[in-house]
N, C-alpha and C positions, 0 to 999 in steps of 0.2 A: 546459065541463069545465076545472077548474083544473089547474095544472102537475103537482102530485103525483098527482092522480087519473089524468091522462093518462099519466104515467110508469108508474104501476101497471097501467093498462089495457094499455099496450104490452108490459109484462113478462108479464102474464097471457096476452096474445094470442100472444106468442112460444111459451109453453108449449102452447097449443092448436094452433098450427101444427105444432109438433113431433109432437104426437099424430096430426094428420092426415097428416103425412109418413110417420110410422111405419106407419099403415094403408096408405098407398100402397106402401111398401116390402114389406109383407106380401103385398099383391096381386101385386107384381112377383115375389116368391118363388114364389107359387102358380102364376102363369102361366109363369115360367121353368122350374119343375119339370115342368109339363105339356109344354112344348116339348122339354125334354131327354128326357123319358120317351118321347115320340113318336120322337125321333131315335134313341135307343137301341133302341127296338123295331124301327125300320126297319133299323138296322144288323144286329140279330139275325136279321132275316128275309132277309138278303142271299142265303142259299143256297136259300131257298124259291122255288118257281116263281111263287107269287102272294104279294103283300103282304097281311098280315092286320092290319087296323086295327080289329078288334072291341074292345069294351070289356073283354072278358075277357083278350084278349091284351095290351092296354095295362095293365090292373091287375097282370098278372103281372110286368111290367117295373118296376113301382113298388115301392120299398122304403124303410124308415126311414132306411137309410144314405144313399140318394139324396136324400131330402128334407132330411136334416141337412146333407149336403154342399152342396146348392144354397143352402140358407139361409145357411150360413157364407160361401159364395162371394159371394152377392149382398150380404150385409151388409158384407163386407170391401170390396167394390168401392164401394158407396155411401158408407161411412164414410171410406175412404181418399180417395175422390174429393172429398168435402166438406171433409176436413181439408186436402187439397192446395190447394183453392180458398181456404180460410180463410187458409192460410199466404201465398198470393199477395196477399191483401187486408189483411195484417197492418199495413201502413203507412197504412191508412185510406183516406180519400177520394181521396188523390193517385193511387192505383193505378187507380181508376175513371176519373178525369179523363184520365190518360195513356193508358189503354186505348181511350178514345174519341177520341184524337188531340188532346187539349187541351194548351194551352201556358199555363204560369203567367204571369200578368201581372206585369211588372216594377213594383214598388211606386212607383218614381219615373218611370213612363212619361210620355212627352210626347204620346202619342196621346190626343186629346180624348175619344174614345169610351171608351177604357180607363180614363182618369182619372175619367170620370163614374161608371162602374159601381163603381170602387173607393170613391169618395166615398159612394155609396148603401150599400154593404156595411158600411163603417166606421160610418156613422150608425146603421144597424140593429143592429149588434153592440153598440155602446155603449149604445143605448137598451134593449136586451134584457138587458144584463149578461153577454153571452157573449164569449169571446175572439174577436177579429177573425179570421175564416177566410181562408185563401188563396183567391184567385179565379183560375179558369182560363177561357180563351176557346177555344171550338171554332170553327174557321174554316169554318162552315157558314152558308148564307144563310137557313135556316129560323129560326123563332122558338121557342126552347126554352131551358130551364135545368134545373139539378138541384142537390141537396145530397147529399153522400155522406160517409160516415165512421161510426165506431163511437160516438164521443163528441165533445164540443165541441172538445177539444184536437187532434183529427185531422180535423176537418170541413173540407170545401172547398165552395165554390160554383162551379159550372160554368155558363157561359152562352155561347150562340152569337153569332157576329158579327152575324147577322141581327137578334138581339134588341136589342143595344145600338145598332144603326144605325136601326132602325125604330120603337123605342118612345121616348116622351117620358120625362122624368125621373119624373113621377108614375106612369107605367105601369111603369117599371123598379122603382120602390119597391114597387108592388103585387106584382110577380113575386118580388122578393127577400124581401119579407115572407112570402109563401107558402112559400118555401124555408126561412126561419128557423122557421116553424111546424113543419116536419118535423124540424128540429134539436131544438127545444125539447120537443116532445111524444113523443120516442122513436121516431118513424117511421123516421128515418134508420138507426138501429141495427137495427131490425126488417128493413128492406129489405136491409141488408148480409148479415144472417144468411140471408135467403131466397136470396140469390145462391149462397151456399155449399151450402145444402141441395139446391137444384135442380140444381146442377152434379153433386153426387154421384149423383143419379138419372139424369142425362143420360149419365154415364160408361158405363152399360150399353149404351145406344144407340150410343155411339162405338165400344165394343168390337165390337158387331155389325157396324158399318160396316167396321172394320178387318179382321174375319174375311171379309167379302164381298170386300174389295179383294184379300185374299191369294189368292182363288180365281183371279185373273187369271193367276197363275203356276202353276196346277195344271190338268192336263188332266182334265176332268170325264168320267166314264164310260169307264174304261180297258178295260172288257170288258162282256159282256152281264150278267155276274153281279156286277160291281163298281159299286155305286151309292153308295160312300162319299163321292165328291165331291159328289153331289147332296144327300146328307145334311148335309154340312158347309155347303153353300150354303143349304139350308133352315134350318139352325140359326143361321147368321149373320143371315139375313133375319128369323128369329123374334126373336133378341136385339135387333136394331135396332128392330123394331117395338115390342117390349116396352119398350125404353128410351124411345122417343119417346112411347109411350102414357103412361108414367109422367110424362114431362115435360109432356105435354098436361094431365094432371090437376093437376100441380103448378102449371102456369101459370094454371089456372082458379082455384086458391086464391089465388095471387099477385094476379091481376087483381081478384078480389072484394075483397080487403083494400085494394088500392091505390085502387080507385074510391071507397070510403067515406072513406079518409083524405084524398083530394083535396078533397072537399066541405068537410071540417073545416079544411083548410089555407086554402082560399079564404075561409072565414068569419073565420079568425084574421087573415088579411091585411087584411081590411076593418076589423077592430077595431084593428089596429096602426096603420094609416095614416089611419083615419077618412075614407077616400076610396074608395067603392065603384067609382067610374069608373076609378080607377087600374088595378086588376086586371081590371075588366070590359072596358075598352077594349083591354087587352093581349090578352085572349081573342078579342075581335072582330077584331083585326088578324091573329091566327093564322088565323081563318076566311077572311079576305080575301087572305092572302098566297099567292102561287103555290106556295111550298114548304110552306106550313102549318107544322106543328111536326115534320115527319118528318126524321130524321137519316140521313145517308148512311154513317156509321161502321159498319164490319163487325160490331162487337160491340154495336150499339144494341139489338138484341133481348134480349140477356142482361140489360141494365140498364134495360129499358123502363119498369119500375115506379118508377124514380127520377125520371123527367122531369116537368117542369111541364105539358107537353102530350103527346098521344099521339105517342111517338117513332118508332114503326114503324107501317106500314099494318096495320090490323086485318084478321083473317081473315074467314071466312064468317059470323061471328056476333059481335054486340056482347058476348056472354058472354066472349069472349077479350080484349076491350079492357081495357087497364090503366087507362084514364081514363073518366070519365063522358062522355056526349055533350057536345060543346062548347056547344050551345044551352042545355042544362040548366044548365051551370055559369054561363053568362052571365045567364040568367034569375034564378038564385038571388041573385046579387050586384047585378044591375040589373033589377029587376022591370019597369021601364018601357021596356026595350029593344024596338026596333021589329022585331026578328027578321031584319034585313038586315045582311049583312057588307059594309060600305062602306069602300072604300079612302080614307084621308085624302088630301085634295088637297095638303097641305103635305109629304107624304112624311116624310122624316126631318129636316126643317128646323125643327121646332117645339120643340126643347129649349132651355132656358136654358143657355148655354155659358160664362157668366162664371166660374162656380166651377171648371170644368174647366181653363180657361185659367189661373186663379190658381194652381191646384194643380200645374200643369205648369211653373211658372216655375223658373228656374235658382236652385239653392240658393246662399246666400252662401258665399263661400270659407271653407274650414276654417282658413286661416291657419297659418303655420308658427310657432306660439307656442313659446316655450321649454318644455322638459320640467320646468322648476322649478315651484315653487308658483305657480299662476295668481292673478290679482287677484280673489279672491272677495269681492264686495261684500256689504253688509248692507242694501241698499235695499229698497224695498217689494216684496212678493211679486208674481211674474209672474202675470197673469191673475186678480187678485183682484176687479176690478170686476164682471165678468160673472157670477162664481160666488158672490159674497157672498149668503148665505141663512141663514134661521133654520130649523133642523131640529128637529122635535118628535117625540113618540111617534107622532103621526099619520103622519109621514113614513115611519117604519119599517114601520108596519102597511100603508100603501099599497103599499110596495115588495114586501112578502110576498104581499099579496093579488093583485098583478098579475104575479107570476112566471109566465113562460110566456105571459102575455097583456098585454104592454106596449101602450101606446096613444100617441096623438098627443102627450100631455104629455111622455112619456119621449123621444119623437123630437125634440121641441123642446129638451128639456134636453140631448140628445146634440149637437144642432147648436150650442147655446150653449157646450158644453164644447169642441167642436172649434174654435169661433171664439176661445175664450179662450186656447187653447194658442198660444204664439208660432209663427209660420209656419216659422221656421228649425228649431225643435224638431220640428215635425210632419214636415218633410222628412227630418230626421235619423233619425226613428223608422222610416222606410221603408228604410233602408240597413243591411245587417248589421253593418258595422264601427261605424258611428255609433250604432246601436241598443244595442250592447253598452256603448258609452261612456256612454249615457244611463242605463242600469241601474246601472253602476258609480257614477255621480255621485249616484244616489239613496241609495247606501250610505255616502256620505261624511259624516263628522261635521260639525256646525256649529262645533265647537271647532277653532280653527286649528291648535293643537299636535297634537291627535289626527289631524286631517285630513292634516297633513304626514307623520305616521307611517304612515297608511294608504296615502298615495300612494307613499311609499318602498317599502312592502311590495309594492304592486301593480306598480311599475315593474320589479321583478325578474322578473316572470312574464308581464306583459301583452304583447300584440303591439304593436310600435311604432306602427302606424297607429291602432290603437284607443286607445292611450295619448295620442297627439297629439289625437285627437278629444275625449277626456276633458278635456284641457287647454283646448280651445276652448269646449266646451259647459258645462263645470263651473260657472263663475260664474253663468251664467243659470239653470242647473238648481237651484242652491242657493237661489235666490229663488222657485222655482216654488211656486205655491199648493198647499197640501196636498190640496185637493179635485181637483187635476188629476193627481196622481201615478198613481192607479189607471187612469184612462182612457189615460194615456200608456203604461203598461205593456201594456194591451190593444192599443193601436195598434201597439206594437213587436213583438207576438207573431209575425205572419207573417214578418217579417225574421229573427227569432230561430229560428223553426222551419226556415228554409232552411239553417241551419248543418249542416255534416256532423257525423257522430258524433264525430270527433276535435275539431272546433271546439267542439261543445257541451260536451264533457268539459273542454276548456280553459277555456271560459266559466264553467263551474261551479267549477273550481279557483280562478279569479280572484275570483269572488264570495266563496268561502270564505276566501281570504286577506284580503279587505277586512273581512269580518265578524269574523274572529279577531284582527285587528290590535290591538284594544283589550283583548283578554283576556276579553271577555264578549259575549253575544248579546242584543241588544235585541229587544223584541217586534216592532218594525217590520222589523228585519233578518230575523228568523225568518219573518215573514209574507211578505215579498218573496221570500225564497229558496224557501219552500214553494209559493208561487203560481207561480213560474217553473218549479219542478221538476214540478208537476202538469200544466203546460201544454206543456212541451217535453221533459220527461224520459221520456215514454212509459211511465210506471209504472202498473200496474194495482192496483186496490184489492180485488179479489175480488168474489164475488157479493153483491148487495144482499139479504141474508137475515137481518139482525139486527134485533131489536126494541129499543126505547128502554130497557126494563128490563134488557136484557143489557149495557148500556153506562153504568151509573150512574157508575162511577169516571171514565170518559172525559168525560162531561158535566160532572161536578164540576170537573175540571181546566180544560176549555175555558171554562166560565162564570166561574170564578175569575180566569182570565187577562183576560177581558173586563171584569170588575168592577174590577180593579186598574188597567186601562189608562186609565180616565177620572178617577181620583181616588186620593189617598193616605190619606185619612181612614178609619180602620178602621170607623167608624160608617157612613159612606157606602158602603163596600164591602159591609158586612153588609146594608144596605138594598137594594143592587143585587141581591145574591144572593137575598134574600127575595122581591123582585119576580120574579126569574127562576123561583124555586121554584113560584110559583103556576101556572105553565104545565106543570109536570112531574108525572108520576104517582108521584114519589118525593121524599124529602127530601134537601137538600144539607147536607153537613157544614159545620161552622163554619170550619175551616181546611184548607188543602191546600198542599203544597209546589209552587210554580209556577216554581222556579228552574231545573228540569231541562227544557231545551227539547227534548231527545231524547225524553223521556217525552211531551211535548206532541205531537211529531211522530207517535209511535206511536198516541197517543189519537185524533188526527185521522184517521189511516189506518183505524182501526177504525170511527170515526163515519161515514166515507164508505160503509160497508157497511150503513147503516141502510136498512130497507125504505122505499120512497117515501112511503107513508102515515104513517110515523113521523117523517119529517123536519120537517113543519110545527111540531110541538110544540117541537122543539129550536130552530128559528128564532124562534118566538114567545118562547121563554125568552131567547134572545140579544137580541132586540129589547127586552124588558122590562128586561134588565140594563143596556143602554146608555142607556135613556130614562127610568129611574126618577126622575130629578130633574126631568123635564118638558122637558128640552132635550138635544139630541144635538150634541156637539162634532164638527167636521169630521174630526178624527183618529179619533174613535169610529165615525163613519159609514164612513170608509175601511176600518177594521179589520173592521167588521161585514160589509161587502160582500166584502172579500177572503176572510174566513173562509167566507162562503157559497159563494164560487167554489171554494175548496179542497174543500168538502163536496159539490161537483157540484150546487150549487143556483144557477143563474144569476139574480142579483139585479139588477133594474133600478135606475137611479139614484134616490137618495132625493130627493123633491121638497120644496121649501120650502112653507110655508103660503101664501106669495104665489102660488106656481105653481098 
């Protein structure tokens, strides 16, 4: 299943789940109405010597007003409960990780285990074209992991201490690739919505439990003819049972959906890493581990469908299990498995640890350089050797075709990219102050006079520590190879997301000062600003319900910007637009004003609302636009991938012909 089909499938499945949950709520309304009718009938019979529970007596207590009142009350409780839970989860995956007792891993940690998992996550993110997610560690000895969040810019990866201690690097790659599949294919958002919906239904049961506990302070049976306490007790018990019955059926739906998606994520992990034994052996180790994949966190049951393995002990039936049987999963990825859960003799001593040790080294001193103009050199670009490549139209087509399904080639490219980045710059990208300085340096002009003007404007508003870091890293950053800029931004995102609301607003102000310093906004400046805004600005784009034909003007503007980015010749620009037009169901106008960057921002916001199955045509048109000459320049490739990211389309790295 390709990326866009998977996204559309997840969106449609969300709709079907809502229908099923509505049916569950209607059943709750019916049962609750029956319970209240019985209670009212019993209270009406308090003065009678015998209680009459005949059908005729029950029917007489039923009324339209009662049914309407119960329906409104149940709907209000379910909806408000769901909205309350949704508001709790509005910060995305961080809320889930913290609720499970997770701790965010310091990006410059010296712990070898934590350094290893950060390296794996960074490689996977760059290989798949997604922003690098924050990583949380759960201090549990079991082997488990999860991905949580609504979209890629608020996603987190959670992993237990037992996982990073007991698995080899290849096995960690398999587990992390499995979780990235959930992120890329829309499972993560679907799972978050399920949490809110199920919580709304559970509220009824919680109210019943509260009502029962209140009876401890009330004397039941004040007299022979007073059975109101017993009635309230019965009503509370009925409500609790009704609520938990609704949750039971809700969990059945959740479990069925989760089991199917786990098989798909296992298969995607194998395709990503090209190593079935990676994820297969990780599953075998779960079976041989004393703790298995079970978590001790009190809220593990609520989030059970998010985990890599069965997070809570299943009940009386496999029907309630959120994951397929462990042996079935292993057999699917390793058909030649002997069926035995054997503990590795080497335990946790069989990882390669060199990389972790290298990444945990002390960063070079920041140096107390003067706040005046740094010595910006014009030497060779940093990292050019490993990244030099010829990109053609085939490169763009491969990237589009492998969206959501990256493979070993993209993982190798990600490793080469991380190796090409200077070590000092990589370490700086993990620290909030230095990460802001790196972004500021990307916005500095190559022209010395203009750069001095920008630095003067920034010095008036920037934090002193950040400005000093800019003076330190600026010269090296100006020589950075153009193909390394986008991966560096992705690498810095976790540190930038850790900024407080006030710090993020100040960061945005400083970027705007740098961009406005020369009186005009370049395409790169606009792209960088929009990219960061979409990943750390927590802005929504609305529902994805628009068709390509509804956005002809927006497509025209975006494609014209791409066409003019690679050449100035009007004939070449026209040829690029003609190539793009061949992929669209409508014609493109000859000219359009592209000087208004605000109009471009509004156009992109509208384009983000395209239906999943309408996005491939736009991406194909973008690809045709930049490769019409038969060759893609590095700057065009960077712009193409950045635009795809802004449009919520995670684009893997473009591979050279040699790759």
